[in-house]
C-alpha positions in Angstrom: 7.9 -22.3 -45.8 9.4 -24.3 -48.4 6.6 -25.8 -50.6 7.1 -29.8 -50.5 7.4 -31.4 -53.7 4.2 -32.9 -54.6 2.5 -29.4 -53.3 -0.8 -28.4 -55.5 -0.2 -24.9 -55.8 3.6 -27.0 -57.7 2.5 -28.9 -59.3 -0.3 -26.6 -61.5 2.6 -24.9 -62.9 4.2 -28.1 -64.5 1.5 -27.9 -67.8 2.0 -24.3 -68.1 5.7 -25.3 -67.9 5.4 -27.4 -70.2 3.7 -26.1 -72.8 5.6 -22.7 -72.7 8.6 -25.1 -73.0 7.3 -27.0 -76.2 6.4 -23.5 -77.6 9.9 -22.1 -76.8 11.4 -24.8 -78.5 9.3 -25.0 -81.7 10.3 -21.0 -81.7 13.8 -21.0 -80.7 15.1 -24.6 -82.5 12.5 -26.1 -84.9 12.3 -22.2 -86.8 15.9 -21.4 -86.9 16.6 -24.9 -88.6 13.9 -24.2 -90.9 15.3 -21.5 -92.2 19.2 -22.3 -92.4 17.6 -25.4 -94.5 15.9 -22.3 -96.7 19.1 -20.2 -97.0 21.1 -24.0 -97.9 18.5 -25.4 -100.1 18.6 -21.7 -101.7 14.9 -20.9 -101.3 15.9 -17.7 -99.9 18.1 -15.9 -102.6 21.6 -14.7 -101.3 22.2 -10.5 -101.2 25.2 -9.3 -103.1 26.0 -6.2 -101.0 29.7 -6.4 -100.3 30.2 -7.0 -96.7 32.2 -3.3 -96.2 30.9 -0.1 -95.4 26.8 0.3 -94.3 26.1 -3.6 -94.8 29.1 -4.4 -92.2 27.6 -1.6 -90.0 24.2 -3.3 -90.3 25.8 -6.5 -88.9 27.2 -4.5 -86.1 23.8 -3.3 -85.3 22.4 -6.7 -85.9 25.2 -8.1 -83.2 23.9 -5.0 -80.8 20.5 -6.6 -80.8 21.0 -9.8 -79.8 22.8 -9.0 -76.6 20.5 -6.0 -76.1 17.8 -8.9 -76.2 19.1 -11.1 -73.8 20.3 -7.9 -71.5 16.6 -7.5 -71.7 15.3 -11.0 -70.9 17.6 -11.4 -68.2 16.4 -7.7 -66.4 12.8 -8.7 -67.2 13.1 -12.2 -66.0 14.9 -11.4 -62.8 11.6 -8.6 -62.3 9.2 -11.5 -62.9 10.9 -14.0 -60.5 11.0 -11.4 -58.3 7.4 -10.8 -57.4 5.8 -14.2 -59.0 5.4 -15.2 -55.2 3.2 -12.2 -54.7 0.8 -13.1 -57.9 -2.4 -14.7 -57.2 -2.0 -18.9 -57.5 -4.3 -19.3 -60.5 -2.0 -16.1 -62.7 1.1 -18.0 -61.9 0.6 -20.3 -65.0 -0.1 -17.8 -67.4 2.5 -15.6 -66.3 4.7 -19.1 -66.8 3.8 -19.4 -70.0 3.7 -15.4 -71.4 7.0 -15.0 -70.2 8.7 -17.9 -71.7 7.0 -16.7 -74.9 8.3 -13.4 -75.2 11.5 -14.4 -74.3 11.4 -16.6 -77.2 10.7 -14.3 -79.4 12.9 -11.6 -78.1 15.3 -14.6 -78.9 14.0 -15.0 -82.3 15.2 -11.9 -83.6 18.1 -13.5 -83.6 17.6 -15.8 -86.4 15.7 -13.0 -88.5 18.7 -11.0 -87.7 20.4 -13.8 -89.9 18.1 -13.7 -92.4 17.8 -10.1 -92.9 21.6 -10.5 -93.4 21.5 -12.9 -95.7 19.2 -11.4 -98.0 21.5 -8.0 -97.8 25.2 -9.7 -98.0 25.1 -13.0 -98.8 28.1 -15.8 -99.2 30.5 -13.3 -98.0 28.5 -13.2 -94.6 27.7 -17.1 -94.6 29.4 -17.6 -91.7 28.0 -14.4 -89.8 24.7 -15.8 -90.9 24.8 -19.2 -89.4 26.1 -17.4 -86.0 22.8 -15.4 -86.0 21.0 -18.9 -86.5 22.6 -20.8 -83.8 22.6 -18.1 -81.3 19.0 -18.7 -81.0 18.5 -22.1 -79.4 21.6 -21.8 -77.5 20.0 -17.9 -75.6 16.9 -20.3 -75.1 18.2 -22.4 -73.1 20.8 -20.1 -71.4 18.6 -17.6 -70.6 14.8 -18.3 -70.6 14.1 -19.6 -66.6 13.7 -23.5 -65.6 11.0 -24.9 -63.8 13.4 -24.8 -60.9 14.1 -21.7 -60.8 10.4 -20.7 -61.1 9.8 -23.0 -58.0 12.4 -21.5 -56.0 10.8 -17.9 -56.7 7.6 -19.5 -55.2 9.7 -20.9 -52.4 11.4 -17.6 -51.4 10.2 -15.2 -48.1 11.8 -12.3 -48.9 10.7 -12.3 -52.4 14.0 -11.7 -53.8 
C-alpha cells in the first residue's frame, strides 16, 4: 500500500533527511572548498616529489580508492534501501542520518587524497589534486539517496 504524501511515517523522516543533507553538504562541499582555498593560498606547502615512479603509482592508488568508495556506497545504499521498509518506524530517521553521514565521509576521502597528493607532489599534480577535491561534491550529489528514494524504499511492497 503506497503511503500518502502526508503520512506521519514519511513526515517523521523529513527532519532527519534535512539534517543529513545539510551535514553532507558541509562535509562534501564546504570542506573541499576550504581545502582548495588552503592549497591555493599556500597555507599547505606543495610537495616536491616528481610526478613519476612511486608518486605516480600512489596517484593511481588514490584514484582507485575513489572509485572503490563510490562502488561501496552504491552497494551499501542498495542493501540499506532494500531493508529500509522492514525497520521499526522510530529507527528509520536514525538510519537515514547515519547512512548519509557515512556516505559523505567516504566521499570526503577523495578530498583528503587530493590534499595528500598535493603535499607529496605539489604543482606538477595540481590538476589531479583539483580533480580529487572536485569529485567529492559530485559524488555526494550523485550517489547519496535523496528523499524520494527513501520514500520509494518505504513504499515498496516486496522490499526490492
